N, CA, C and O atoms as a Tinker XYZ file with bonds, in Angstrom:
   208  protein
     1  N    -31.733000   54.910000   53.764000    73     2
     2  CA   -31.650000   56.918000   53.686000    64     1     3
     3  C    -30.700000   57.262000   54.552000    63     2     4     5
     4  O    -30.664000   56.663000   55.627000    81     3
     5  N    -29.712000   58.319000   54.257000    73     3     6
     6  CA   -29.075000   58.747000   54.844000    64     5     7
     7  C    -29.936000   59.789000   55.613000    63     6     8     9
     8  O    -30.448000   60.762000   55.059000    81     7
     9  N    -30.086000   59.418000   57.319000    73     7    10
    10  CA   -30.694000   60.576000   58.945000    64     9    11
    11  C    -29.181000   61.360000   58.829000    63    10    12    13
    12  O    -28.160000   60.717000   59.071000    81    11
    13  N    -29.099000   63.204000   58.332000    73    11    14
    14  CA   -28.596000   64.138000   58.867000    64    13    15
    15  C    -29.264000   64.997000   60.213000    63    14    16    17
    16  O    -30.375000   65.449000   60.491000    81    15
    17  N    -27.596000   64.934000   61.029000    73    15    18
    18  CA   -27.756000   66.273000   61.991000    64    17    19
    19  C    -27.251000   67.654000   62.464000    63    18    20    21
    20  O    -26.058000   67.653000   62.767000    81    19
    21  N    -27.631000   68.348000   62.540000    73    19    22
    22  CA   -27.162000   69.790000   62.232000    64    21    23
    23  C    -26.612000   70.735000   63.656000    63    22    24    25
    24  O    -26.682000   70.162000   64.743000    81    23
    25  N    -26.358000   71.412000   63.636000    73    23    26
    26  CA   -25.264000   72.579000   64.360000    64    25    27
    27  C    -25.311000   74.191000   63.496000    63    26    28    29
    28  O    -25.259000   74.659000   62.358000    81    27
    29  N    -25.373000   74.379000   64.148000    73    27    30
    30  CA   -25.408000   76.081000   64.221000    64    29    31
    31  C    -24.834000   77.181000   64.790000    63    30    32    33
    32  O    -25.675000   77.774000   65.465000    81    31
    33  N    -23.643000   77.769000   64.811000    73    31    34
    34  CA   -22.866000   78.605000   66.050000    64    33    35
    35  C    -22.986000   79.833000   64.662000    63    34    36    37
    36  O    -23.159000   79.823000   63.444000    81    35
    37  N    -22.703000   81.116000   66.110000    73    35    38
    38  CA   -23.517000   82.882000   65.397000    64    37    39
    39  C    -21.882000   83.213000   66.751000    63    38    40    41
    40  O    -21.613000   83.052000   67.941000    81    39
    41  N    -21.469000   83.562000   65.906000    73    39    42
    42  CA   -20.851000   85.098000   66.663000    64    41    43
    43  C    -20.458000   86.743000   66.128000    63    42    44    45
    44  O    -20.553000   87.227000   65.000000    81    43
    45  N    -20.066000   87.259000   67.203000    73    43    46
    46  CA   -19.892000   89.319000   66.141000    64    45    47
    47  C    -19.392000   88.433000   65.564000    63    46    48    49
    48  O    -19.067000   87.265000   65.776000    81    47
    49  N    -19.348000   89.695000   64.184000    73    47    50
    50  CA   -18.826000   89.671000   62.925000    64    49    51
    51  C    -17.450000   89.769000   63.334000    63    50    52    53
    52  O    -16.593000   88.960000   62.979000    81    51
    53  N    -17.237000   90.759000   64.082000    73    51    54
    54  CA   -15.664000   91.561000   64.354000    64    53    55
    55  C    -14.713000   91.201000   65.390000    63    54    56    57
    56  O    -13.710000   91.748000   65.849000    81    55
    57  N    -15.593000   89.647000   65.721000    73    55    58
    58  CA   -15.364000   88.291000   66.762000    64    57    59
    59  C    -14.971000   87.386000   66.395000    63    58    60    61
    60  O    -14.597000   86.484000   67.145000    81    59
    61  N    -14.910000   87.309000   64.677000    73    59    62
    62  CA   -14.752000   85.595000   64.061000    64    61    63
    63  C    -13.738000   85.044000   63.968000    63    62    64    65
    64  O    -13.875000   83.886000   63.575000    81    63
    65  N    -11.996000   85.567000   64.292000    73    63    66
    66  CA   -11.200000   85.050000   64.749000    64    65    67
    67  C    -11.552000   83.716000   65.758000    63    66    68    69
    68  O    -11.209000   82.563000   65.494000    81    67
    69  N    -12.260000   84.101000   66.889000    73    67    70
    70  CA   -12.261000   83.515000   67.946000    64    69    71
    71  C    -12.700000   82.185000   68.280000    63    70    72    73
    72  O    -12.671000   81.623000   69.375000    81    71
    73  N    -13.113000   81.766000   67.155000    73    71    74
    74  CA   -13.838000   80.784000   66.843000    64    73    75
    75  C    -13.442000   79.787000   66.075000    63    74    76    77
    76  O    -14.030000   78.766000   65.720000    81    75
    77  N    -11.972000   80.349000   65.773000    73    75    78
    78  CA   -11.677000   79.603000   65.081000    64    77    79
    79  C    -11.162000   77.362000   65.916000    63    78    80    81
    80  O    -11.200000   76.256000   65.377000    81    79
    81  N    -10.866000   77.732000   67.016000    73    79    82
    82  CA   -10.505000   76.260000   67.874000    64    81    83
    83  C    -11.430000   75.604000   68.076000    63    82    84    85
    84  O    -11.242000   74.576000   68.726000    81    83
    85  N    -13.323000   76.047000   67.427000    73    83    86
    86  CA   -14.716000   75.605000   67.690000    64    85    87
    87  C    -14.280000   75.489000   66.451000    63    86    88    89
    88  O    -13.798000   74.436000   66.034000    81    87
    89  N    -14.428000   76.762000   65.595000    73    87    90
    90  CA   -14.496000   75.252000   63.994000    64    89    91
    91  C    -13.269000   74.102000   63.593000    63    90    92    93
    92  O    -13.388000   73.155000   62.816000    81    91
    93  N    -12.420000   74.383000   64.145000    73    91    94
    94  CA   -10.853000   73.072000   63.891000    64    93    95
    95  C    -11.828000   72.322000   64.597000    63    94    96    97
    96  O    -12.057000   71.356000   63.869000    81    95
    97  N    -12.846000   72.200000   66.082000    73    95    98
    98  CA   -13.501000   70.940000   66.508000    64    97    99
    99  C    -14.292000   69.519000   66.097000    63    98   100   101
   100  O    -14.646000   68.341000   66.152000    81    99
   101  N    -14.166000   71.199000   65.527000    73    99   102
   102  CA   -16.235000   70.695000   64.604000    64   101   103
   103  C    -15.546000   68.964000   63.905000    63   102   104   105
   104  O    -15.248000   67.771000   63.953000    81   103
   105  N    -15.681000   70.186000   63.348000    73   103   106
   106  CA   -14.040000   69.491000   61.894000    64   105   107
   107  C    -13.470000   67.755000   62.118000    63   106   108   109
   108  O    -13.343000   66.708000   61.484000    81   107
   109  N    -13.228000   68.410000   63.655000    73   107   110
   110  CA   -12.551000   66.413000   63.818000    64   109   111
   111  C    -13.602000   65.018000   64.454000    63   110   112   113
   112  O    -13.687000   63.801000   64.619000    81   111
   113  N    -14.328000   66.497000   64.644000    73   111   114
   114  CA   -15.798000   65.445000   65.341000    64   113   115
   115  C    -16.685000   65.276000   63.725000    63   114   116   117
   116  O    -17.828000   64.841000   63.862000    81   115
   117  N    -16.365000   65.498000   62.645000    73   115   118
   118  CA   -16.768000   65.046000   61.167000    64   117   119
   119  C    -18.272000   66.261000   60.646000    63   118   120   121
   120  O    -18.714000   66.413000   59.508000    81   119
   121  N    -18.694000   66.874000   61.807000    73   119   122
   122  CA   -19.213000   68.000000   60.963000    64   121   123
   123  C    -19.140000   69.227000   59.845000    63   122   124   125
   124  O    -19.232000   70.391000   60.234000    81   123
   125  N    -19.043000   69.048000   59.042000    73   123   126
   126  CA   -19.180000   69.754000   57.644000    64   125   127
   127  C    -20.137000   71.095000   57.904000    63   126   128   129
   128  O    -21.089000   71.458000   58.594000    81   127
   129  N    -19.247000   71.569000   56.898000    73   127   130
   130  CA   -19.202000   72.986000   56.223000    64   129   131
   131  C    -20.779000   73.044000   55.494000    63   130   132   133
   132  O    -21.085000   72.394000   54.494000    81   131
   133  N    -21.641000   73.926000   56.196000    73   131   134
   134  CA   -22.801000   73.441000   55.583000    64   133   135
   135  C    -23.410000   74.720000   54.074000    63   134   136   137
   136  O    -23.619000   74.723000   52.861000    81   135
   137  N    -23.458000   75.745000   55.443000    73   135   138
   138  CA   -23.361000   76.969000   54.860000    64   137   139
   139  C    -23.004000   78.403000   56.047000    63   138   140   141
   140  O    -22.807000   78.314000   57.259000    81   139
   141  N    -23.016000   79.855000   55.048000    73   139   142
   142  CA   -23.322000   81.436000   56.373000    64   141   143
   143  C    -23.992000   81.357000   55.342000    63   142   144   145
   144  O    -24.278000   80.751000   54.310000    81   143
   145  N    -24.186000   82.491000   56.239000    73   143   146
   146  CA   -24.634000   83.725000   56.053000    64   145   147
   147  C    -23.865000   84.811000   56.786000    63   146   148   149
   148  O    -23.408000   84.546000   57.898000    81   147
   149  N    -23.765000   85.479000   56.489000    73   147   150
   150  CA   -23.123000   86.441000   57.432000    64   149   151
   151  C    -23.872000   88.693000   56.957000    63   150   152   153
   152  O    -23.929000   89.425000   55.969000    81   151
   153  N    -24.124000   88.741000   58.001000    73   151   154
   154  CA   -24.292000   90.366000   57.636000    64   153   155
   155  C    -23.374000   91.115000   58.455000    63   154   156   157
   156  O    -22.342000   90.555000   58.826000    81   155
   157  N    -23.699000   92.755000   58.913000    73   155   158
   158  CA   -23.057000   93.432000   59.531000    64   157   159
   159  C    -22.306000   93.287000   60.791000    63   158   160   161
   160  O    -21.228000   93.804000   61.085000    81   159
   161  N    -23.388000   92.146000   61.800000    73   159   162
   162  CA   -23.489000   92.059000   62.683000    64   161   163
   163  C    -22.691000   91.088000   62.932000    63   162   164   165
   164  O    -21.530000   91.143000   63.338000    81   163
   165  N    -23.515000   89.930000   62.612000    73   163   166
   166  CA   -23.242000   88.664000   63.051000    64   165   167
   167  C    -22.992000   87.748000   61.459000    63   166   168   169
   168  O    -23.327000   88.040000   60.311000    81   167
   169  N    -22.207000   86.472000   62.064000    73   167   170
   170  CA   -21.488000   85.106000   60.948000    64   169   171
   171  C    -22.059000   84.188000   61.395000    63   170   172   173
   172  O    -21.635000   84.308000   62.544000    81   171
   173  N    -22.943000   83.006000   61.454000    73   171   174
   174  CA   -23.747000   82.128000   60.778000    64   173   175
   175  C    -24.113000   81.191000   59.569000    63   174   176   177
   176  O    -24.850000   81.127000   58.585000    81   175
   177  N    -23.040000   80.433000   60.327000    73   175   178
   178  CA   -23.154000   78.729000   60.293000    64   177   179
   179  C    -23.650000   77.547000   60.361000    63   178   180   181
   180  O    -24.399000   77.428000   61.331000    81   179
   181  N    -23.553000   76.723000   59.799000    73   179   182
   182  CA   -24.157000   75.205000   59.531000    64   181   183
   183  C    -23.613000   74.097000   59.722000    63   182   184   185
   184  O    -22.600000   74.191000   59.030000    81   183
   185  N    -23.602000   73.392000   60.057000    73   183   186
   186  CA   -23.200000   72.159000   60.158000    64   185   187
   187  C    -23.377000   71.302000   59.971000    63   186   188   189
   188  O    -24.124000   70.913000   60.869000    81   187
   189  N    -23.172000   70.440000   59.219000    73   187   190
   190  CA   -24.285000   69.598000   59.386000    64   189   191
   191  C    -22.839000   67.707000   59.548000    63   190   192   193
   192  O    -21.621000   67.707000   59.728000    81   191
   193  N    -23.637000   66.721000   59.404000    73   191   194
   194  CA   -22.841000   65.050000   59.777000    64   193   195
   195  C    -24.465000   64.428000   59.445000    63   194   196   197
   196  O    -25.606000   64.885000   59.502000    81   195
   197  N    -23.564000   62.584000   58.918000    73   195   198
   198  CA   -24.405000   61.722000   59.065000    64   197   199
   199  C    -24.878000   61.182000   60.667000    63   198   200   201
   200  O    -24.444000   61.238000   61.817000    81   199
   201  N    -25.423000   60.928000   60.323000    73   199   202
   202  CA   -26.821000   60.831000   61.453000    64   201   203
   203  C    -25.926000   59.488000   62.362000    63   202   204   205
   204  O    -25.847000   58.556000   61.561000    81   203
   205  N    -25.255000   59.086000   63.700000    73   203   206
   206  CA   -24.138000   58.043000   64.215000    64   205   207
   207  C    -25.134000   56.516000   64.203000    63   206   208
   208  O    -24.628000   55.447000   64.545000    81   207
C-alpha cells in the first residue's frame, strides 16, 4: 500500500507571486500539487508525495 505525506502552504492572496521559489523547490523535492483553495484573503495549497 502506498503511503503519502502532505504539506500545506498558505499565503496572502495579493502576495501569491512571493512564494514562486518555495513552490519550485517543493516540485524539485518530489512534491505534487494536490489541491488549492483561493479566498479573498488567502491562497492555501496542499502538496503530497509518496513516503520514502
